[in-house]
N, C-alpha and C positions, 0 to 999 in steps of 0.2 A: 655510334650508330645504331645499335641495339637500344641503347635507352631513348634516342630520340623515336625508334620507331615505337616504343612502348609508350611514350608520352603522347603520340598520335592517337594509337588506340585508346588510351585514357580520355582526352579529349573529344573522340567521336563519340565513346560511350557516355560521357558526361552529357553531350550534345543532346543525344536520343533520349536521355533520361530528364531531360530538362523540360519543364511545362511551358508552353508557350499557347497563345490567344489565338484560336480559330473562330473564323467567321464563314457567314455564308447564308445561302438563301434556299428554302424549301419549297417545291412547289408540285402540282399535278397537271393534267393537261388542260385543266381549265383557269390556271393561275397559281397565285401564292396560297399558301396553307397557313393558317393560324392556329395555334396550339399544339403543334408536333411536338414530341418529348424527342429529346437528344440527350443521351448517357454516354457517360465513358463505361464502357463493357467491364464489369468486374469491380467498379468503384460505385461511391456514392455519388459522385458529381453529375450534375443533370441539370438542364435548363429547357424552356420550350421557344417557340417562333413568335415574334409579334404578328400585328394585323399585316405587315408587308412580308410574311414569311422569313423575315431575317433572324438572326441567331448570333449569341457570341458564347464560348464555350473554353475553358482552359484543359489542354490536354497535352500529352507528350507527343512524340513521333511513333513511338511503340504502341501506343493505346489505339483502339477499335470504338469509333463512334457508332452509337445504334440510333437508328432513327425509325420512330413508333408513332403510330396515326392509326386510331380506330378505322376500321373498313379498307385500310390500306395495308400491303405488302411492307415489312419491315426491310431495312436495309442496314448491314456493318460495313463500314468503310474504314480501312487503315489510314490514319492520319501521315504517317510518313513525313516527308519534308514541306507539304503543303500547309499553308496558313488559311486559304480559301478553299472550302468545301460545299459545292453548291449540289442540291440532290433533288430528283425527280422521283415522286413516289407513284406508284400505280394501285388501282384500287382493285380489290377483291370483292367488293361489296355484294354482286350478285351470287356470291358462292359462299358466304358466311351465315350462321346462325348467331343471333344475337343474344347473350347472355349474360344479364346484370352489367357488369362494368367491363366485360372483356369479349372477345369473340372466340368462336370455334368453326372448325370446318364441318360441313354438313355430314360427311363421311364419317367423322369420327366421333359424332353425336347420335349414332343409330342406337345405341341400346336404350336411351330413355326418349328416343323421339321417332315417332310412328307417323308415317304419311299415308293418307287414303286417297288415291288418285280419283279424278273426276271421271274418269271410265267406270270404275266401280261403284261409286254411287248413284250413277245414272243406269246403272245395269240393276240396280236393288231398288224398285219403285215401292214406297212406303207412304203412309198417310202423312208423315213428319219425318225431316232431316234426323232428328234425335235416332227415330227408331232404325234409321239406315246406316248409323254408324255401328249398331250393335253387331258384335262377331268380327269386325274390322280390325280392332286394335287389341293387342294382348293387355289384359288387366282393367279393361273397361266392362263396365256393369250398368246395363239399363234398364230400368224397371218402371212399367207402366201402372198407373194408379187404378187402372181398371182394364176391362177389356174391349174398351168399346174405341171403335176408329177416333183417332186424334186425341186420343186421353191424354193427360199430363203425363211425362215421364221424368225420371230421377236418374241423373248420370252421375257414377261414382267411379274415380280413377284410383284413389289412393286411400280409400277408408275415411272416417270420420277423424277430426282432429285439428281443422283449419281456426283460424282467429276467432270465428264466429259460431264455431262448432258445426257448421255446414258441411254436409258432404258432397256437394257441388264443385265442381271445377270452374274455373273462370274460362268463359268464351270470350274470344277478341275476334272480331271482324273486321278485317282491314283495318287492324291495329286498333280499333274501340271496341271496350268491353260492352257486352248485351246480355240480356237475362235469358236462361232457358225457355222462356215462354217467348221472347220474341224470335229465337231460333227454331222452334217448332213451325214457323210460320214462313220458314226460307222456301223458296222453290230449288230443288235440286238442280235445276238446270241452270242458275246463277252461280253455282259453286264451282271454282277453278281446281281448288285445292283445301286439303286440310292437313293440319300437322298438329300432331297430340303431343303435349310434353308431360312426363311424370316424373322424372328424376328431379332432386332438388336444384342440383346444379343448371338443369334447363330452366326450370321455373324460378329462380332467383330474381330476375330481372322484375318480377312482378310483385316483390315482396310478399306481405301475410295472404294478400288477396289470392296467390297461387298457391297456397300451401296443399290444396287438393287436386293440383296439376292446372294443365291450361290445355284448352282447344285453339288452336289458330286455325280460322278460314280464310281464304282469300275468293273474291266473287270476280266474276267477269263484267264486261259491260261497263256502264257510266260509274260504276263506284269501286272499280279496281284501281288499286294503287301500286305502283311500282316500287322497287327497292327502296330507295332512298327514303320515300315520303311514309313508307311502313316503318323503317327506324326512327324517321322524326317523330312519328305518332308514339311508338313503342317507348322512346326517351322520356314522353311527359308523363307515363306512370311511376317513373322513379321519383317524383318530386312530390308526391302526395301528401307527405307528411312535414312538408314546410310549413310554417307559422307565418303569418303576417298581421299587423292589426288592421282591423277595418278604416278604411277613409272615407269620409262623406265631403266630396268637393265643396270648397267654400262657394257661397252664391253672391250675387250682387248685393249689398247693403245700401239704403238710400240714406244719403247725407242728412237729410231733413229731420229723420229719426234717429240715425246711429251714425254721428259724424266722427266716431274714435275706432281707430283699428289697432288692437293691441297682440304682440305677440313676441316670443322670444328668438333670437336670433338661431341659427343653426349650420354649425360647420361638419355634420356628418357628411359622409360621401359614400357609406355603404350601397345606397340604391341604385345608382348609375351603374357601379362594377358588378352588381348582382344583376340587373337588368341586362347589361351586356352579356354577362355568362348566359343568361336565358335565351339569348337569340342567338350566342354563337352554337348553343348546344341544340340548337332546334326545337326548343322547348316553348311552349305557349307562354308567353308573358302574362305573370299574374297581376291583375290592375292594383290591388292592393301593396303591391312590390314596388309599385312605381310613386315614390316621393320626390314631386317636380322640384320642390327647393333642393334636395340632396343631389339631382342631377344637375340644376344648373350651378350648385357650388362645389361641383367635383372640379371645375375648370377654373383656372384663375385668370383674373380681370386687371387690365392694364390699368388701375387706379394709381392717383398720386398719393405720395408717403405724406403721414401728417407731417406739419410745419411747426407745431407747436407742442406741449408738453403731454398732448393726451394720446393714450396709448393706440387710438385709431384715427383715422380722417373719415369723413361722410361725404359721400358723392350723390347728388341727385340730377336726373335730366328726364325730359318727356318727350314723347315723339307720336308718330303715327301707330296705330295697332297693325301688326303685319297681317291678321287675319280676319279683320273686320275694320272697315273704313269709318263707321258710325262712333268708334271708341278710340280713347287714347292709351299709351302703354307708358307706365312711370316705372323708371329704375331707380333703387335706393341701393347704392354699393359702400360697403365699410371696407377700409383698407388696414389691417393690422400693421403696425410699426415692426419694420425690419431690426433686427439686432445681430451684431457681429457672433459668432458663436463661439470664438474666444472669451467674449465678455459674458456669456451665460454663466447663473448659478451652477454651482455642482448639484449633479442629480443621484438618486439612487431610486434604481427601476427594480421593481419586483415583478420578473415575469410569472404569470399565472398560467399555466398550460394545462390543458384537458388532453389526458393520456389515456382516457376510457377507452372502450371497445369501438365505438361509433367513430374514433378518429383514426381508424387503421387505415383508410384509403388513401390512395396519393394523393389526391387534392387536398387532404386535410393535415395531418401531423407531418409528412415529409415536407410539405411545401411550408408548413408553420415552420418548421427548422430551418429551412431557406431564408425564409424573412426574417426570422430573428438574427440569425447570422448578419445580413445585411445591417441592421441595427447596430450589432456590437462592434460594426467596422466605423460607426461615428461617434464611439465613445472616447472620451478622454482619460488621463490618469486619475483624473480628480472624481470621476463618477464611479460609480459602484453599481453591481448588479447580484440580485439572489433570484433562485429560481425555486417556485414553488409550483408541484405539480397533485392533479389529484384524480382519481378514479373510482374504484371502492372506498376509498380514504386519500385523506391529504397527506403530503409530506416534504420536506425541504431537500433538494437534490443538489442544491448548492448554495453554499454560505456566501455571505456579502464579497465579492470580488471585483478588486480594481478594473477599470476599463482598460487599463494596461495590460492585463493577463487576458488577452483575447482567446489564447489556445485553450486556457481552462474552461472558459466560459463555452467556448466552441465544443469541446469534448463534452462537456455537461450537455449540450442540447443532443450532439450524436448519439449518446447514449441512452435517449429516452425511448420506450417502447409503448405501445398501446394496448390497453386490454381491461376488462372489468366493466363495472357500473360508472355512474357518474355524479360524485357527491360533491356538486358546484357550490351549494351553501358552506361545507367544511372548508373547501378550497378558498374561497373568499376570506371566511374566518381568518385562517392562516396566513392569507397573502397580505392582509392589512396589518395583523399583528406583526409579521417580518418588518413591513414598512414604517411601522410605529416604532419598533424598536431602534432602527437604523435611520430615523428620522432627522434630516439635515435642516437646521433652522435657518430661513430664509434662503434655501435651497429648492430644488425640483424633487419632489416626491411623488411618485407614480405608481400604480399597479396597472401592468399592461395583461390583460386577459385575452386568452386566445382560444376558442373552443366554436362548436357549431352549434353551442347552446342547448343541447340534449340534456338538461339536469334531470334527474330521476332518483336521486337519492337525498333525503334531509329537506332543507327549504328549497322547494324547487317551483312551486307557483308564480306567475308575475309578480301578485301583491307581496308574498314573502320577501323574494327576492329585491323588490323595491323598499321595503322597509328596512332591509338588513344595510343595504346600500346608503341610505339615507341617513343612519345612525353611523356608519363608518365614515362618511363625508366630513363629518366635524372633526376627524381629526386632522383635517389639511391635506390629506392624501388626494391627489386625485386619479381617476380611473380613465382609461383607453381600452375600448374593446374592439378586438378582431373578430369577425365572422369568417369560419372556415368551410369549403366544402359544399355540397348540395345531397339532397334526399330526404334529409332530417332537419334542415337548417331552420333556427327558430329566430327569425330576425325579429318580431315582435318584443321577444324576452331579451335580446340584445340591447336593443333600442333603449327600452327600460332601463338596464343597468348603464347604461353611458349617461343617459339623461340626470338620473338621479344620484350619480358618481362624479359630477361636474366634468365630465370628459368628452370623448367624441368616439363615434363608431364608424369603422371602416369594414368593408368586406375584400376579402384576397381571393381574387380567382387565379391567381396566375402570378408567376414570378416578377412579371413587369409592373403589375400592380403593387408587389411587395417593395420593388426599386422605389416606385413613386411614393408610398406611404412613408418610408423607413430610409428612403434614399434624398430624394429631391426636396420632399417636405418635411423632413425631421424635425426641425425646429419648431414648424407649427404643429405638428402633430403631439410633439412632446412637451412643449414649453407655454402655458398659459400665461397671457399679459392683462388679460380682462375677464373677470367671471360674471354671471348671472345679468348679461349683457340683453335689456328689454327694448324695443321700439314701440312707442306709440305714434301714429300718424292722426293728425286732425284735419280733415279735409274741409274746405271753405264750400258752403253751400250755394255761396254766389257764382261760384264757377264750376261746381263738380256736384252732377246729380246722383251719381251713384260709383259705386267701387266694388272689386273684389280683388282680393289677396290671392295670387297663384301660388298654390301649395300652401307650405306650414301649417296644414289642417291638425297635425299634432302637436304644434307648438303655439295654438292660439292661447292667450291669457284674458282674464276678466278686466275691466277697465280699472278697478281698485286694486289690481296686482301689480300695476307699473310703479306704484309708489310704496309698495309693499317690500320692505328689505328682507324678509323672511321668505318671500315666494322665489323658488329656485327658478332659473332660468340658463341661458346656453353660454358657453365659454369660448372667447377668442384666443387662438394662439399666435405666436410670431409671424408676420407676413402673411397671416391667413386672410383672404377676402372672403365677403360676405355680400349676398346679392339677392334682395327682393323685388319681384315685379306685382304691380297692380295694373289692372285693366279698369279704365274709368269712363264713366259716360257724362261728357261734358253738359252743363246746365243748357236747355233748350232744344238737347237732342232726346232722341226716344229710343228704347230697347225693348224686345219681345220678351226679354228675361226679368224685366220689372213687375212686381205686384203692384198692384193699384192699393193706395193706401187710402185710409179716411182722412177727413179735415179734423185737426187738433183744435180744440176749444180753448184751453188754458196757456198751451206752451207757444211762446214767442217764436215765430218762424222767419222772421224779417232779417233782412241782411244787414250788416254792420258795412257802413261805407268807407270805414277806416282801412280796411284790407282788401279792397276791390281787386288789385294786381295780383293779389296772392292765391295758389292754388291749392298748397297744404302747408302745413308745418310737421317736420320730423322732431320728436322727443325722443331722447335716449338717457338710459341709466345704466350704469356698471359699476361693478367693484374692482379694487385692485384685488390680485390674486390672494394675498393673505387678509383682506379687508373685510368688514362686516357692515361699513355704511357705504351707500350708493353715491355715486357723484351724477350730475345732471347735465346733459348737453342740448341744444336747441338748434334748428337749421330751418330755414324757409324757401319754399319753391316757388319762384314768381309765375305767374300764369302766361307761359310761352312755352311753344315747341320748339325743338330744334331735329335737325336730320339725325336719324340714328346713326351712332358711332359703331366700330367693328364689337365694341362690348355688348352694347344693346340688340344689335342685330344676332349676335350669337346667341346670348342669353334667350332673346325671343325664340330662336330656333329650337333651342334645348326645350323651352317651356312649352312649345308647341307640339313637339315629339311626344312629351310626357303626356300631355293632354289626349293626343291620339290613342297612344296607349293604354289610358283610363277611361277611354270612350266617353271624352266629356262632351257635353251638350254646348261647350263654347268655343269650337273649334272652327265653325260657320263652312262645314264642309271644305276644309281645306286636305289636301292630299298629303302624301311624302315627299313630292317633289316642291311643294313650297316650303317644306323643312330644308331639302337638299339645299336648294336654290339660296335660301335665308341663312344658312350656315356658311355657304360658300364667300357669302359677299361680307359675312362678320368674321371670318378665317383670320384676319390679320396676319402678324408674323410667325405665330405660333412657333415659337422655339421648340418646344418639346413635342410637338406633333400631337398633342392629344386632341385639338380641334379637328385635325385631318382624319384622325381614327375616329373621332364621332361622325363625321361625314360618311366615311366608309362603313360604319355601323348601321347607320340608316339607310344607305344605298343595299346593304345586306340583306337588312328587313323588308327593303321593299320588294326584292327579287324574291325572297322566301314567302311574304304573302301573296305576290303574283302566280307562284307555283300553287299554293295552297288553294286558290280560286280554281285552278284548272282542274281539280279534283272533286267532284261532287261528294258531300257528306264528308269532307275532310275537315 
């Protein structure tokens, strides 16, 4: 009997220590919360909620789950015998002071935080409000340039030493920065409160601009903004060091003088997840961050597989343009061939990981580790991984290790810590050296770079990095680039690296995106089936007056580049889909966007009668992953329109949303409701829920924009 009791105790103890899957939903008074961090207390296990507020995490019965969300009170819950734990968080936004990437209570920040009530300022009349602050805050020094009323005043909170040598603190009015000169014109009666921040911890959210302290002013009346609106405005100041390549929107080209449109395919998807991050953070969307082709290609489309020996199939169709009744919308879709994972060649993957100081935040190195762990779970015994890291210098932290030894690879990832400068060029050199030494003939050889792109040691300019990668790609090693985090995210640089490295570029904003890139789309992201894929579309002037390519501004090629096998272009992975949209003006129609052309004297503009029923011809060239000579393909689209299917409607919805975010002149004043309606029509089966996520994102953005309009000056 005693032994039996001991056995029961042992079984009970084992059951308590056994990890189990916990699911649940996190909400607040308004509904589901996206991006809530759920962690196991005292452990490194964590996850985040999806757009519906749902989460999944592994934990033991004795563990406590910690639910954390900025601006909300954290909760700790013992797992016990439950497998479903739903949580409702309560906000404390009206009682917090925003500090960088964290929050603190106002009562605990008084040392570096001085508040001047409106009653005090109104009782001290002065010619300018700057002078009114004098003597009200410990450490503030206000000097007038002369003794005249209304003379310029200089404010000094923390001495000289800001990034530009200025003594002036940063002045924020209702969340927006203003100059000292603008401040002096303020009417004291308009001001409801003043908050003076002097300590570094208090000013950290403003970066270098707040090095000399910050004066936060709230006004009453029409320009006053409440809690959440102020926080959203302040968030925008955290992203000023991000870098994006300038995009000049494609305009209409007239077929009579420019019948050919040539471009490289693009399977990058970074723009969509980056824009999603901006919207979810309440940040103003940077127009140059919006690459419409990447937003469209983020989603998978139901194109038929190739039926011949070609690595991809081509699908074309034409329908009415949803935002302009005078034009037509052309869709050209490429569908990469699916290949059984077990039939894939062996891989050697070199993880090149940025562990510099800029990668220390939770949305960078910790998220990066979790992302790579997902990738590791996809590996087979014949696959190998090496890990190279770089900060002030580069080094190897994991020699080539079989995919069967997942524990060793994960342990190496867990041991990574951040700190130091960013010798990106040296890291790339070493990673390619390792990749070449371990090169698998007829295999998949790839470097996977994960960074925020903040290179500051060695070769760091875009051109220097471009030359370096162009040289390295000759080795036959492909490059994938993962962008991480925000604040100093260098999108332009990472796009350049991916383009020149025969690879792809993704942006990881949360663990769900990591699962998408390294889980659901692993083969497409890691295995190339066609490289240097180029498209050239020849429009028939008999039936097309003008055309414009929607997106792909950074992928345009010269006409002669199409047949030049030395000209680099995009790569297509296993199962990848690529979609391109053209808006065309049929012959006989007019458009306000077309420029008047002079008559040509020597060029023959007559139409060939042999092709009356053709709208355009699509020509393609591609190379095999290990080839140097291109193969040509050609497809003809007849002059007929069809009803838009799910793929066309949804791609059009994404394109229209991108055009609106970019403030395009071609939207025809369509609103967000038109995007939502169109996306719902094109939602289709949506097995993975990504199209539904897009609809919710646009709805959230609509609500955000509506709120913005309610604040004058916001």
